[in-house]
Predicted model as a PDB file, atoms N, CA, C, CB and O in Angstrom, pLDDT in the B-factor column:
MODEL        1                                                                  
ATOM      1  N   UNK A   1     -11.756  -2.884 -19.795  1.00 63.00           N  
ATOM      2  CA  UNK A   1     -10.635  -2.491 -18.968  1.00 63.00           C  
ATOM      3  C   UNK A   1      -9.726  -3.697 -18.762  1.00 63.00           C  
ATOM      4  CB  UNK A   1     -11.117  -1.919 -17.615  1.00 63.00           C  
ATOM      5  O   UNK A   1     -10.203  -4.806 -18.520  1.00 63.00           O  
ATOM      6  N   UNK A   2      -8.433  -3.481 -18.856  1.00 74.00           N  
ATOM      7  CA  UNK A   2      -7.463  -4.564 -18.729  1.00 74.00           C  
ATOM      8  C   UNK A   2      -7.382  -5.046 -17.286  1.00 74.00           C  
ATOM      9  CB  UNK A   2      -6.080  -4.109 -19.216  1.00 74.00           C  
ATOM     10  O   UNK A   2      -7.581  -4.278 -16.345  1.00 74.00           O  
ATOM     11  N   UNK A   3      -7.085  -6.330 -17.133  1.00 85.00           N  
ATOM     12  CA  UNK A   3      -6.888  -6.881 -15.796  1.00 85.00           C  
ATOM     13  C   UNK A   3      -5.625  -6.306 -15.182  1.00 85.00           C  
ATOM     14  CB  UNK A   3      -6.815  -8.419 -15.841  1.00 85.00           C  
ATOM     15  O   UNK A   3      -4.632  -6.076 -15.872  1.00 85.00           O  
ATOM     16  N   UNK A   4      -5.674  -6.078 -13.886  1.00 86.00           N  
ATOM     17  CA  UNK A   4      -4.508  -5.612 -13.145  1.00 86.00           C  
ATOM     18  C   UNK A   4      -4.053  -6.757 -12.261  1.00 86.00           C  
ATOM     19  CB  UNK A   4      -4.825  -4.323 -12.300  1.00 86.00           C  
ATOM     20  O   UNK A   4      -4.808  -7.255 -11.426  1.00 86.00           O  
ATOM     21  N   UNK A   5      -2.816  -7.165 -12.456  1.00 92.00           N  
ATOM     22  CA  UNK A   5      -2.247  -8.236 -11.646  1.00 92.00           C  
ATOM     23  C   UNK A   5      -1.372  -7.622 -10.574  1.00 92.00           C  
ATOM     24  CB  UNK A   5      -1.437  -9.233 -12.516  1.00 92.00           C  
ATOM     25  O   UNK A   5      -0.658  -6.649 -10.816  1.00 92.00           O  
ATOM     26  N   UNK A   6      -1.435  -8.203  -9.379  1.00 94.00           N  
ATOM     27  CA  UNK A   6      -0.610  -7.696  -8.293  1.00 94.00           C  
ATOM     28  C   UNK A   6      -0.163  -8.837  -7.402  1.00 94.00           C  
ATOM     29  CB  UNK A   6      -1.369  -6.645  -7.478  1.00 94.00           C  
ATOM     30  O   UNK A   6      -0.803  -9.886  -7.319  1.00 94.00           O  
ATOM     31  N   UNK A   7       0.950  -8.599  -6.742  1.00 95.00           N  
ATOM     32  CA  UNK A   7       1.456  -9.544  -5.752  1.00 95.00           C  
ATOM     33  C   UNK A   7       1.991  -8.723  -4.581  1.00 95.00           C  
ATOM     34  CB  UNK A   7       2.571 -10.488  -6.359  1.00 95.00           C  
ATOM     35  O   UNK A   7       2.867  -7.875  -4.751  1.00 95.00           O  
ATOM     36  N   UNK A   8       1.457  -8.988  -3.400  1.00 96.00           N  
ATOM     37  CA  UNK A   8       1.980  -8.355  -2.203  1.00 96.00           C  
ATOM     38  C   UNK A   8       3.251  -9.114  -1.829  1.00 96.00           C  
ATOM     39  CB  UNK A   8       0.922  -8.357  -1.025  1.00 96.00           C  
ATOM     40  O   UNK A   8       3.192 -10.251  -1.362  1.00 96.00           O  
ATOM     41  N   UNK A   9       4.398  -8.471  -2.039  1.00 97.00           N  
ATOM     42  CA  UNK A   9       5.670  -9.151  -1.782  1.00 97.00           C  
ATOM     43  C   UNK A   9       6.115  -9.019  -0.341  1.00 97.00           C  
ATOM     44  CB  UNK A   9       6.743  -8.606  -2.690  1.00 97.00           C  
ATOM     45  O   UNK A   9       6.897  -9.838   0.143  1.00 97.00           O  
ATOM     46  N   UNK A  10       5.625  -7.990   0.361  1.00 98.00           N  
ATOM     47  CA  UNK A  10       5.940  -7.819   1.785  1.00 98.00           C  
ATOM     48  C   UNK A  10       4.833  -7.013   2.445  1.00 98.00           C  
ATOM     49  CB  UNK A  10       7.320  -7.118   1.979  1.00 98.00           C  
ATOM     50  O   UNK A  10       4.492  -5.923   1.988  1.00 98.00           O  
ATOM     51  N   UNK A  11       4.275  -7.551   3.520  1.00 97.00           N  
ATOM     52  CA  UNK A  11       3.285  -6.837   4.328  1.00 97.00           C  
ATOM     53  C   UNK A  11       4.053  -6.093   5.413  1.00 97.00           C  
ATOM     54  CB  UNK A  11       2.208  -7.822   4.949  1.00 97.00           C  
ATOM     55  O   UNK A  11       4.700  -6.711   6.258  1.00 97.00           O  
ATOM     56  N   UNK A  12       3.978  -4.758   5.388  1.00 98.00           N  
ATOM     57  CA  UNK A  12       4.775  -3.952   6.306  1.00 98.00           C  
ATOM     58  C   UNK A  12       3.995  -3.481   7.527  1.00 98.00           C  
ATOM     59  CB  UNK A  12       5.329  -2.764   5.583  1.00 98.00           C  
ATOM     60  O   UNK A  12       4.592  -3.191   8.563  1.00 98.00           O  
ATOM     61  N   UNK A  13       2.678  -3.400   7.424  1.00 98.00           N  
ATOM     62  CA  UNK A  13       1.909  -3.012   8.599  1.00 98.00           C  
ATOM     63  C   UNK A  13       0.516  -2.521   8.274  1.00 98.00           C  
ATOM     64  CB  UNK A  13       2.634  -1.957   9.346  1.00 98.00           C  
ATOM     65  O   UNK A  13       0.205  -2.175   7.134  1.00 98.00           O  
ATOM     66  N   UNK A  14      -0.326  -2.499   9.313  1.00 98.00           N  
ATOM     67  CA  UNK A  14      -1.698  -1.998   9.223  1.00 98.00           C  
ATOM     68  C   UNK A  14      -1.739  -0.630   9.886  1.00 98.00           C  
ATOM     69  CB  UNK A  14      -2.720  -2.986   9.894  1.00 98.00           C  
ATOM     70  O   UNK A  14      -1.302  -0.472  11.026  1.00 98.00           O  
ATOM     71  N   UNK A  15      -2.269   0.362   9.166  1.00 97.00           N  
ATOM     72  CA  UNK A  15      -2.389   1.712   9.697  1.00 97.00           C  
ATOM     73  C   UNK A  15      -3.691   1.902  10.460  1.00 97.00           C  
ATOM     74  CB  UNK A  15      -2.294   2.725   8.575  1.00 97.00           C  
ATOM     75  O   UNK A  15      -3.727   2.612  11.465  1.00 97.00           O  
ATOM     76  N   UNK A  16      -4.776   1.261   9.981  1.00 98.00           N  
ATOM     77  CA  UNK A  16      -6.068   1.374  10.647  1.00 98.00           C  
ATOM     78  C   UNK A  16      -6.987   0.275  10.135  1.00 98.00           C  
ATOM     79  CB  UNK A  16      -6.697   2.774  10.416  1.00 98.00           C  
ATOM     80  O   UNK A  16      -6.700  -0.386   9.137  1.00 98.00           O  
ATOM     81  N   UNK A  17      -8.116   0.095  10.849  1.00 98.00           N  
ATOM     82  CA  UNK A  17      -9.120  -0.887  10.441  1.00 98.00           C  
ATOM     83  C   UNK A  17     -10.503  -0.273  10.601  1.00 98.00           C  
ATOM     84  CB  UNK A  17      -8.997  -2.199  11.274  1.00 98.00           C  
ATOM     85  O   UNK A  17     -10.799   0.351  11.620  1.00 98.00           O  
ATOM     86  N   UNK A  18     -11.350  -0.452   9.588  1.00 97.00           N  
ATOM     87  CA  UNK A  18     -12.706   0.083   9.628  1.00 97.00           C  
ATOM     88  C   UNK A  18     -13.630  -0.894  10.362  1.00 97.00           C  
ATOM     89  CB  UNK A  18     -13.229   0.357   8.194  1.00 97.00           C  
ATOM     90  O   UNK A  18     -13.275  -2.058  10.548  1.00 97.00           O  
ATOM     91  N   UNK A  19     -14.808  -0.429  10.777  1.00 97.00           N  
ATOM     92  CA  UNK A  19     -15.761  -1.331  11.429  1.00 97.00           C  
ATOM     93  C   UNK A  19     -16.182  -2.517  10.548  1.00 97.00           C  
ATOM     94  CB  UNK A  19     -16.988  -0.553  11.838  1.00 97.00           C  
ATOM     95  O   UNK A  19     -16.593  -3.555  11.066  1.00 97.00           O  
ATOM     96  N   UNK A  20     -16.081  -2.366   9.229  1.00 95.00           N  
ATOM     97  CA  UNK A  20     -16.447  -3.458   8.316  1.00 95.00           C  
ATOM     98  C   UNK A  20     -15.286  -4.414   8.051  1.00 95.00           C  
ATOM     99  CB  UNK A  20     -16.942  -2.888   6.999  1.00 95.00           C  
ATOM    100  O   UNK A  20     -15.426  -5.357   7.272  1.00 95.00           O  
ATOM    101  N   UNK A  21     -14.148  -4.179   8.690  1.00 96.00           N  
ATOM    102  CA  UNK A  21     -13.020  -5.091   8.559  1.00 96.00           C  
ATOM    103  C   UNK A  21     -11.997  -4.728   7.499  1.00 96.00           C  
ATOM    104  CB  UNK A  21     -13.524  -6.423   8.275  1.00 96.00           C  
ATOM    105  O   UNK A  21     -10.983  -5.413   7.369  1.00 96.00           O  
ATOM    106  N   UNK A  22     -12.238  -3.664   6.735  1.00 98.00           N  
ATOM    107  CA  UNK A  22     -11.252  -3.219   5.763  1.00 98.00           C  
ATOM    108  C   UNK A  22     -10.060  -2.644   6.514  1.00 98.00           C  
ATOM    109  CB  UNK A  22     -11.857  -2.171   4.783  1.00 98.00           C  
ATOM    110  O   UNK A  22     -10.227  -1.982   7.539  1.00 98.00           O  
ATOM    111  N   UNK A  23      -8.857  -2.896   6.005  1.00 98.00           N  
ATOM    112  CA  UNK A  23      -7.652  -2.389   6.645  1.00 98.00           C  
ATOM    113  C   UNK A  23      -6.891  -1.483   5.690  1.00 98.00           C  
ATOM    114  CB  UNK A  23      -6.758  -3.545   7.113  1.00 98.00           C  
ATOM    115  O   UNK A  23      -6.767  -1.775   4.501  1.00 98.00           O  
ATOM    116  N   UNK A  24      -6.386  -0.383   6.226  1.00 98.00           N  
ATOM    117  CA  UNK A  24      -5.486   0.494   5.471  1.00 98.00           C  
ATOM    118  C   UNK A  24      -4.085   0.007   5.784  1.00 98.00           C  
ATOM    119  CB  UNK A  24      -5.677   2.037   5.843  1.00 98.00           C  
ATOM    120  O   UNK A  24      -3.670   0.005   6.943  1.00 98.00           O  
ATOM    121  N   UNK A  25      -3.346  -0.410   4.747  1.00 98.00           N  
ATOM    122  CA  UNK A  25      -2.072  -1.087   4.949  1.00 98.00           C  
ATOM    123  C   UNK A  25      -0.949  -0.444   4.155  1.00 98.00           C  
ATOM    124  CB  UNK A  25      -2.193  -2.542   4.572  1.00 98.00           C  
ATOM    125  O   UNK A  25      -1.162   0.194   3.124  1.00 98.00           O  
ATOM    126  N   UNK A  26       0.257  -0.638   4.678  1.00 98.00           N  
ATOM    127  CA  UNK A  26       1.487  -0.319   3.958  1.00 98.00           C  
ATOM    128  C   UNK A  26       2.110  -1.646   3.560  1.00 98.00           C  
ATOM    129  CB  UNK A  26       2.479   0.555   4.832  1.00 98.00           C  
ATOM    130  O   UNK A  26       2.442  -2.470   4.412  1.00 98.00           O  
ATOM    131  N   UNK A  27       2.265  -1.844   2.264  1.00 98.00           N  
ATOM    132  CA  UNK A  27       2.831  -3.079   1.722  1.00 98.00           C  
ATOM    133  C   UNK A  27       3.816  -2.750   0.608  1.00 98.00           C  
ATOM    134  CB  UNK A  27       1.715  -4.015   1.198  1.00 98.00           C  
ATOM    135  O   UNK A  27       3.824  -1.642   0.074  1.00 98.00           O  
ATOM    136  N   UNK A  28       4.636  -3.721   0.273  1.00 98.00           N  
ATOM    137  CA  UNK A  28       5.399  -3.674  -0.975  1.00 98.00           C  
ATOM    138  C   UNK A  28       4.597  -4.504  -1.971  1.00 98.00           C  
ATOM    139  CB  UNK A  28       6.898  -4.225  -0.799  1.00 98.00           C  
ATOM    140  O   UNK A  28       4.316  -5.677  -1.727  1.00 98.00           O  
ATOM    141  N   UNK A  29       4.232  -3.890  -3.089  1.00 97.00           N  
ATOM    142  CA  UNK A  29       3.370  -4.555  -4.067  1.00 97.00           C  
ATOM    143  C   UNK A  29       4.012  -4.481  -5.452  1.00 97.00           C  
ATOM    144  CB  UNK A  29       1.954  -3.910  -4.085  1.00 97.00           C  
ATOM    145  O   UNK A  29       4.479  -3.429  -5.889  1.00 97.00           O  
ATOM    146  N   UNK A  30       4.018  -5.624  -6.124  1.00 97.00           N  
ATOM    147  CA  UNK A  30       4.438  -5.689  -7.517  1.00 97.00           C  
ATOM    148  C   UNK A  30       3.180  -5.614  -8.378  1.00 97.00           C  
ATOM    149  CB  UNK A  30       5.262  -6.998  -7.813  1.00 97.00           C  
ATOM    150  O   UNK A  30       2.309  -6.479  -8.287  1.00 97.00           O  
ATOM    151  N   UNK A  31       3.085  -4.583  -9.212  1.00 96.00           N  
ATOM    152  CA  UNK A  31       1.937  -4.397 -10.096  1.00 96.00           C  
ATOM    153  C   UNK A  31       2.307  -4.841 -11.501  1.00 96.00           C  
ATOM    154  CB  UNK A  31       1.466  -2.922 -10.096  1.00 96.00           C  
ATOM    155  O   UNK A  31       3.283  -4.357 -12.074  1.00 96.00           O  
ATOM    156  N   UNK A  32       1.531  -5.757 -12.051  1.00 95.00           N  
ATOM    157  CA  UNK A  32       1.718  -6.253 -13.422  1.00 95.00           C  
ATOM    158  C   UNK A  32       3.148  -6.726 -13.677  1.00 95.00           C  
ATOM    159  CB  UNK A  32       1.354  -5.165 -14.424  1.00 95.00           C  
ATOM    160  O   UNK A  32       3.713  -6.478 -14.743  1.00 95.00           O  
ATOM    161  N   UNK A  33       3.728  -7.412 -12.682  1.00 95.00           N  
ATOM    162  CA  UNK A  33       5.050  -8.005 -12.850  1.00 95.00           C  
ATOM    163  C   UNK A  33       6.219  -7.036 -12.737  1.00 95.00           C  
ATOM    164  CB  UNK A  33       5.113  -8.664 -14.158  1.00 95.00           C  
ATOM    165  O   UNK A  33       7.367  -7.429 -12.943  1.00 95.00           O  
ATOM    166  N   UNK A  34       5.945  -5.790 -12.415  1.00 96.00           N  
ATOM    167  CA  UNK A  34       7.026  -4.807 -12.290  1.00 96.00           C  
ATOM    168  C   UNK A  34       7.678  -4.908 -10.917  1.00 96.00           C  
ATOM    169  CB  UNK A  34       6.494  -3.377 -12.524  1.00 96.00           C  
ATOM    170  O   UNK A  34       7.201  -5.630 -10.042  1.00 96.00           O  
ATOM    171  N   UNK A  35       8.779  -4.170 -10.741  1.00 97.00           N  
ATOM    172  CA  UNK A  35       9.452  -4.136  -9.439  1.00 97.00           C  
ATOM    173  C   UNK A  35       8.483  -3.638  -8.380  1.00 97.00           C  
ATOM    174  CB  UNK A  35      10.716  -3.234  -9.487  1.00 97.00           C  
ATOM    175  O   UNK A  35       7.677  -2.746  -8.647  1.00 97.00           O  
ATOM    176  N   UNK A  36       8.552  -4.207  -7.174  1.00 98.00           N  
ATOM    177  CA  UNK A  36       7.647  -3.772  -6.103  1.00 98.00           C  
ATOM    178  C   UNK A  36       7.856  -2.318  -5.715  1.00 98.00           C  
ATOM    179  CB  UNK A  36       7.829  -4.646  -4.885  1.00 98.00           C  
ATOM    180  O   UNK A  36       8.972  -1.800  -5.745  1.00 98.00           O  
ATOM    181  N   UNK A  37       6.741  -1.667  -5.344  1.00 98.00           N  
ATOM    182  CA  UNK A  37       6.767  -0.294  -4.836  1.00 98.00           C  
ATOM    183  C   UNK A  37       6.029  -0.281  -3.511  1.00 98.00           C  
ATOM    184  CB  UNK A  37       6.126   0.717  -5.855  1.00 98.00           C  
ATOM    185  O   UNK A  37       5.214  -1.160  -3.227  1.00 98.00           O  
ATOM    186  N   UNK A  38       6.325   0.726  -2.706  1.00 98.00           N  
ATOM    187  CA  UNK A  38       5.593   0.913  -1.463  1.00 98.00           C  
ATOM    188  C   UNK A  38       4.173   1.336  -1.818  1.00 98.00           C  
ATOM    189  CB  UNK A  38       6.290   1.971  -0.538  1.00 98.00           C  
ATOM    190  O   UNK A  38       3.970   2.152  -2.718  1.00 98.00           O  
ATOM    191  N   UNK A  39       3.208   0.789  -1.121  1.00 98.00           N  
ATOM    192  CA  UNK A  39       1.817   0.959  -1.495  1.00 98.00           C  
ATOM    193  C   UNK A  39       0.977   1.160  -0.236  1.00 98.00           C  
ATOM    194  CB  UNK A  39       1.312  -0.257  -2.309  1.00 98.00           C  
ATOM    195  O   UNK A  39       1.059   0.369   0.704  1.00 98.00           O  
ATOM    196  N   UNK A  40       0.174   2.217  -0.222  1.00 98.00           N  
ATOM    197  CA  UNK A  40      -0.761   2.474   0.868  1.00 98.00           C  
ATOM    198  C   UNK A  40      -2.159   2.461   0.276  1.00 98.00           C  
ATOM    199  CB  UNK A  40      -0.455   3.838   1.592  1.00 98.00           C  
ATOM    200  O   UNK A  40      -2.468   3.251  -0.616  1.00 98.00           O  
ATOM    201  N   UNK A  41      -3.013   1.556   0.775  1.00 98.00           N  
ATOM    202  CA  UNK A  41      -4.394   1.480   0.292  1.00 98.00           C  
ATOM    203  C   UNK A  41      -5.239   0.661   1.250  1.00 98.00           C  
ATOM    204  CB  UNK A  41      -4.449   0.871  -1.121  1.00 98.00           C  
ATOM    205  O   UNK A  41      -4.721  -0.018   2.137  1.00 98.00           O  
ATOM    206  N   UNK A  42      -6.564   0.736   1.056  1.00 98.00           N  
ATOM    207  CA  UNK A  42      -7.511  -0.063   1.822  1.00 98.00           C  
ATOM    208  C   UNK A  42      -7.676  -1.429   1.167  1.00 98.00           C  
ATOM    209  CB  UNK A  42      -8.874   0.656   1.934  1.00 98.00           C  
ATOM    210  O   UNK A  42      -7.741  -1.547  -0.057  1.00 98.00           O  
ATOM    211  N   UNK A  43      -7.743  -2.460   2.011  1.00 98.00           N  
ATOM    212  CA  UNK A  43      -7.934  -3.832   1.549  1.00 98.00           C  
ATOM    213  C   UNK A  43      -9.119  -4.452   2.283  1.00 98.00           C  
ATOM    214  CB  UNK A  43      -6.649  -4.677   1.768  1.00 98.00           C  
ATOM    215  O   UNK A  43      -9.273  -4.286   3.493  1.00 98.00           O  
ATOM    216  N   UNK A  44      -9.946  -5.163   1.533  1.00 97.00           N  
ATOM    217  CA  UNK A  44     -11.046  -5.910   2.135  1.00 97.00           C  
ATOM    218  C   UNK A  44     -10.471  -7.126   2.856  1.00 97.00           C  
ATOM    219  CB  UNK A  44     -12.094  -6.340   1.057  1.00 97.00           C  
ATOM    220  O   UNK A  44      -9.362  -7.568   2.553  1.00 97.00           O  
ATOM    221  N   UNK A  45     -11.233  -7.668   3.816  1.00 95.00           N  
ATOM    222  CA  UNK A  45     -10.779  -8.901   4.461  1.00 95.00           C  
ATOM    223  C   UNK A  45     -10.503  -9.974   3.394  1.00 95.00           C  
ATOM    224  CB  UNK A  45     -11.840  -9.407   5.488  1.00 95.00           C  
ATOM    225  O   UNK A  45     -11.299 -10.153   2.472  1.00 95.00           O  
ATOM    226  N   UNK A  46      -9.396 -10.671   3.522  1.00 91.00           N  
ATOM    227  CA  UNK A  46      -9.032 -11.695   2.542  1.00 91.00           C  
ATOM    228  C   UNK A  46      -8.344 -11.156   1.304  1.00 91.00           C  
ATOM    229  CB  UNK A  46     -10.245 -12.439   2.128  1.00 91.00           C  
ATOM    230  O   UNK A  46      -7.923 -11.931   0.444  1.00 91.00           O  
ATOM    231  N   UNK A  47      -8.221  -9.838   1.197  1.00 90.00           N  
ATOM    232  CA  UNK A  47      -7.529  -9.175   0.075  1.00 90.00           C  
ATOM    233  C   UNK A  47      -8.210  -9.404  -1.279  1.00 90.00           C  
ATOM    234  CB  UNK A  47      -6.095  -9.667  -0.001  1.00 90.00           C  
ATOM    235  O   UNK A  47      -7.569  -9.269  -2.321  1.00 90.00           O  
ATOM    236  N   UNK A  48      -9.535  -9.757  -1.271  1.00 87.00           N  
ATOM    237  CA  UNK A  48     -10.209  -9.989  -2.550  1.00 87.00           C  
ATOM    238  C   UNK A  48     -10.610  -8.693  -3.248  1.00 87.00           C  
ATOM    239  CB  UNK A  48     -11.434 -10.847  -2.335  1.00 87.00           C  
ATOM    240  O   UNK A  48     -10.841  -8.685  -4.457  1.00 87.00           O  
ATOM    241  N   UNK A  49     -10.694  -7.601  -2.495  1.00 93.00           N  
ATOM    242  CA  UNK A  49     -11.004  -6.285  -3.073  1.00 93.00           C  
ATOM    243  C   UNK A  49     -10.047  -5.265  -2.477  1.00 93.00           C  
ATOM    244  CB  UNK A  49     -12.498  -5.875  -2.805  1.00 93.00           C  
ATOM    245  O   UNK A  49      -9.507  -5.449  -1.387  1.00 93.00           O  
ATOM    246  N   UNK A  50      -9.853  -4.179  -3.227  1.00 95.00           N  
ATOM    247  CA  UNK A  50      -8.987  -3.105  -2.751  1.00 95.00           C  
ATOM    248  C   UNK A  50      -9.608  -1.764  -3.092  1.00 95.00           C  
ATOM    249  CB  UNK A  50      -7.573  -3.221  -3.362  1.00 95.00           C  
ATOM    250  O   UNK A  50     -10.394  -1.644  -4.031  1.00 95.00           O  
ATOM    251  N   UNK A  51      -9.241  -0.760  -2.314  1.00 96.00           N  
ATOM    252  CA  UNK A  51      -9.664   0.599  -2.591  1.00 96.00           C  
ATOM    253  C   UNK A  51      -8.581   1.344  -3.346  1.00 96.00           C  
ATOM    254  CB  UNK A  51     -10.013   1.330  -1.299  1.00 96.00           C  
ATOM    255  O   UNK A  51      -7.523   0.793  -3.651  1.00 96.00           O  
ATOM    256  N   UNK A  52      -8.856   2.594  -3.639  1.00 96.00           N  
ATOM    257  CA  UNK A  52      -7.849   3.430  -4.284  1.00 96.00           C  
ATOM    258  C   UNK A  52      -6.694   3.635  -3.317  1.00 96.00           C  
ATOM    259  CB  UNK A  52      -8.450   4.796  -4.730  1.00 96.00           C  
ATOM    260  O   UNK A  52      -6.874   3.651  -2.100  1.00 96.00           O  
ATOM    261  N   UNK A  53      -5.520   3.789  -3.879  1.00 97.00           N  
ATOM    262  CA  UNK A  53      -4.355   3.963  -3.036  1.00 97.00           C  
ATOM    263  C   UNK A  53      -3.293   4.793  -3.719  1.00 97.00           C  
ATOM    264  CB  UNK A  53      -3.789   2.628  -2.645  1.00 97.00           C  
ATOM    265  O   UNK A  53      -3.527   5.450  -4.734  1.00 97.00           O  
ATOM    266  N   UNK A  54      -2.127   4.738  -3.126  1.00 97.00           N  
ATOM    267  CA  UNK A  54      -0.976   5.474  -3.655  1.00 97.00           C  
ATOM    268  C   UNK A  54       0.236   4.548  -3.632  1.00 97.00           C  
ATOM    269  CB  UNK A  54      -0.702   6.782  -2.827  1.00 97.00           C  
ATOM    270  O   UNK A  54       0.440   3.798  -2.679  1.00 97.00           O  
ATOM    271  N   UNK A  55       1.026   4.611  -4.683  1.00 97.00           N  
ATOM    272  CA  UNK A  55       2.278   3.856  -4.734  1.00 97.00           C  
ATOM    273  C   UNK A  55       3.435   4.838  -4.741  1.00 97.00           C  
ATOM    274  CB  UNK A  55       2.332   2.926  -5.983  1.00 97.00           C  
ATOM    275  O   UNK A  55       3.363   5.911  -5.341  1.00 97.00           O  
ATOM    276  N   UNK A  56       4.503   4.446  -4.060  1.00 98.00           N  
ATOM    277  CA  UNK A  56       5.666   5.310  -3.923  1.00 98.00           C  
ATOM    278  C   UNK A  56       6.941   4.517  -4.201  1.00 98.00           C  
ATOM    279  CB  UNK A  56       5.713   5.940  -2.516  1.00 98.00           C  
ATOM    280  O   UNK A  56       7.053   3.348  -3.832  1.00 98.00           O  
ATOM    281  N   UNK A  57       7.892   5.169  -4.853  1.00 97.00           N  
ATOM    282  CA  UNK A  57       9.212   4.574  -5.013  1.00 97.00           C  
ATOM    283  C   UNK A  57       9.930   4.629  -3.673  1.00 97.00           C  
ATOM    284  CB  UNK A  57      10.033   5.305  -6.120  1.00 97.00           C  
ATOM    285  O   UNK A  57       9.454   5.277  -2.741  1.00 97.00           O  
ATOM    286  N   UNK A  58      11.054   3.966  -3.569  1.00 97.00           N  
ATOM    287  CA  UNK A  58      11.841   4.025  -2.328  1.00 97.00           C  
ATOM    288  C   UNK A  58      12.247   5.461  -2.023  1.00 97.00           C  
ATOM    289  CB  UNK A  58      13.097   3.128  -2.433  1.00 97.00           C  
ATOM    290  O   UNK A  58      12.186   5.896  -0.873  1.00 97.00           O  
ATOM    291  N   UNK A  59      12.664   6.201  -3.056  1.00 98.00           N  
ATOM    292  CA  UNK A  59      13.087   7.584  -2.865  1.00 98.00           C  
ATOM    293  C   UNK A  59      11.927   8.449  -2.360  1.00 98.00           C  
ATOM    294  CB  UNK A  59      13.644   8.155  -4.178  1.00 98.00           C  
ATOM    295  O   UNK A  59      12.112   9.281  -1.472  1.00 98.00           O  
ATOM    296  N   UNK A  60      10.745   8.254  -2.922  1.00 98.00           N  
ATOM    297  CA  UNK A  60       9.570   9.008  -2.476  1.00 98.00           C  
ATOM    298  C   UNK A  60       9.196   8.643  -1.041  1.00 98.00           C  
ATOM    299  CB  UNK A  60       8.380   8.749  -3.413  1.00 98.00           C  
ATOM    300  O   UNK A  60       8.774   9.502  -0.268  1.00 98.00           O  
ATOM    301  N   UNK A  61       9.351   7.374  -0.690  1.00 97.00           N  
ATOM    302  CA  UNK A  61       9.044   6.921   0.665  1.00 97.00           C  
ATOM    303  C   UNK A  61      10.004   7.543   1.668  1.00 97.00           C  
ATOM    304  CB  UNK A  61       9.107   5.390   0.750  1.00 97.00           C  
ATOM    305  O   UNK A  61       9.587   7.943   2.755  1.00 97.00           O  
ATOM    306  N   UNK A  62      11.281   7.630   1.318  1.00 97.00           N  
ATOM    307  CA  UNK A  62      12.268   8.269   2.200  1.00 97.00           C  
ATOM    308  C   UNK A  62      11.926   9.746   2.371  1.00 97.00           C  
ATOM    309  CB  UNK A  62      13.709   8.108   1.634  1.00 97.00           C  
ATOM    310  O   UNK A  62      12.017  10.272   3.480  1.00 97.00           O  
ATOM    311  N   UNK A  63      11.537  10.418   1.302  1.00 97.00           N  
ATOM    312  CA  UNK A  63      11.156  11.835   1.384  1.00 97.00           C  
ATOM    313  C   UNK A  63       9.904  12.005   2.243  1.00 97.00           C  
ATOM    314  CB  UNK A  63      10.915  12.418  -0.031  1.00 97.00           C  
ATOM    315  O   UNK A  63       9.828  12.935   3.046  1.00 97.00           O  
ATOM    316  N   UNK A  64       8.931  11.123   2.084  1.00 96.00           N  
ATOM    317  CA  UNK A  64       7.725  11.162   2.917  1.00 96.00           C  
ATOM    318  C   UNK A  64       8.086  10.978   4.389  1.00 96.00           C  
ATOM    319  CB  UNK A  64       6.721  10.075   2.473  1.00 96.00           C  
ATOM    320  O   UNK A  64       7.551  11.670   5.254  1.00 96.00           O  
ATOM    321  N   UNK A  65       8.982  10.057   4.666  1.00 95.00           N  
ATOM    322  CA  UNK A  65       9.431   9.830   6.043  1.00 95.00           C  
ATOM    323  C   UNK A  65      10.041  11.103   6.622  1.00 95.00           C  
ATOM    324  CB  UNK A  65      10.455   8.675   6.099  1.00 95.00           C  
ATOM    325  O   UNK A  65       9.760  11.459   7.766  1.00 95.00           O  
ATOM    326  N   UNK A  66      10.863  11.784   5.847  1.00 96.00           N  
ATOM    327  CA  UNK A  66      11.471  13.034   6.286  1.00 96.00           C  
ATOM    328  C   UNK A  66      10.406  14.079   6.583  1.00 96.00           C  
ATOM    329  CB  UNK A  66      12.442  13.557   5.229  1.00 96.00           C  
ATOM    330  O   UNK A  66      10.475  14.772   7.598  1.00 96.00           O  
ATOM    331  N   UNK A  67       9.425  14.190   5.698  1.00 97.00           N  
ATOM    332  CA  UNK A  67       8.336  15.161   5.910  1.00 97.00           C  
ATOM    333  C   UNK A  67       7.524  14.824   7.150  1.00 97.00           C  
ATOM    334  CB  UNK A  67       7.414  15.208   4.687  1.00 97.00           C  
ATOM    335  O   UNK A  67       7.163  15.720   7.914  1.00 97.00           O  
ATOM    336  N   UNK A  68       7.236  13.557   7.358  1.00 94.00           N  
ATOM    337  CA  UNK A  68       6.458  13.150   8.536  1.00 94.00           C  
ATOM    338  C   UNK A  68       7.221  13.412   9.831  1.00 94.00           C  
ATOM    339  CB  UNK A  68       6.091  11.667   8.442  1.00 94.00           C  
ATOM    340  O   UNK A  68       6.627  13.816  10.830  1.00 94.00           O  
ATOM    341  N   UNK A  69       8.528  13.185   9.818  1.00 95.00           N  
ATOM    342  CA  UNK A  69       9.334  13.458  11.017  1.00 95.00           C  
ATOM    343  C   UNK A  69       9.352  14.954  11.348  1.00 95.00           C  
ATOM    344  CB  UNK A  69      10.776  12.946  10.820  1.00 95.00           C  
ATOM    345  O   UNK A  69       9.501  15.332  12.510  1.00 95.00           O  
ATOM    346  N   UNK A  70       9.202  15.792  10.339  1.00 96.00           N  
ATOM    347  CA  UNK A  70       9.231  17.243  10.585  1.00 96.00           C  
ATOM    348  C   UNK A  70       7.927  17.750  11.209  1.00 96.00           C  
ATOM    349  CB  UNK A  70       9.498  17.990   9.276  1.00 96.00           C  
ATOM    350  O   UNK A  70       7.849  18.914  11.603  1.00 96.00           O  
ATOM    351  N   UNK A  71       6.905  16.898  11.304  1.00 94.00           N  
ATOM    352  CA  UNK A  71       5.628  17.313  11.898  1.00 94.00           C  
ATOM    353  C   UNK A  71       5.699  17.451  13.405  1.00 94.00           C  
ATOM    354  CB  UNK A  71       4.548  16.328  11.539  1.00 94.00           C  
ATOM    355  O   UNK A  71       4.861  18.127  14.002  1.00 94.00           O  
ATOM    356  N   UNK A  72       6.677  16.827  14.029  1.00 75.00           N  
ATOM    357  CA  UNK A  72       6.766  16.861  15.498  1.00 75.00           C  
ATOM    358  C   UNK A  72       7.016  18.234  16.034  1.00 75.00           C  
ATOM    359  CB  UNK A  72       7.846  15.953  15.976  1.00 75.00           C  
ATOM    360  O   UNK A  72       7.114  18.415  17.247  1.00 75.00           O  
TER     361      UNK A  72                                                      
ENDMDL                                                                          
END                                                                             
């Protein structure tokens, strides 16, 4: 399996934290040198490991925001 390179270009916030210290975060992440995308996933303390997550374009993030606001 090929190596996956990433760079967290902006930490936007923590959504939750598990008892083991893993945090579910919203970040802007550049994957394999590409333009950064919004990214929601679990991160181990120190960011040495990550869980499965989802990446969203700016347009998808705006649409998600609209959908979340409609939940009220």
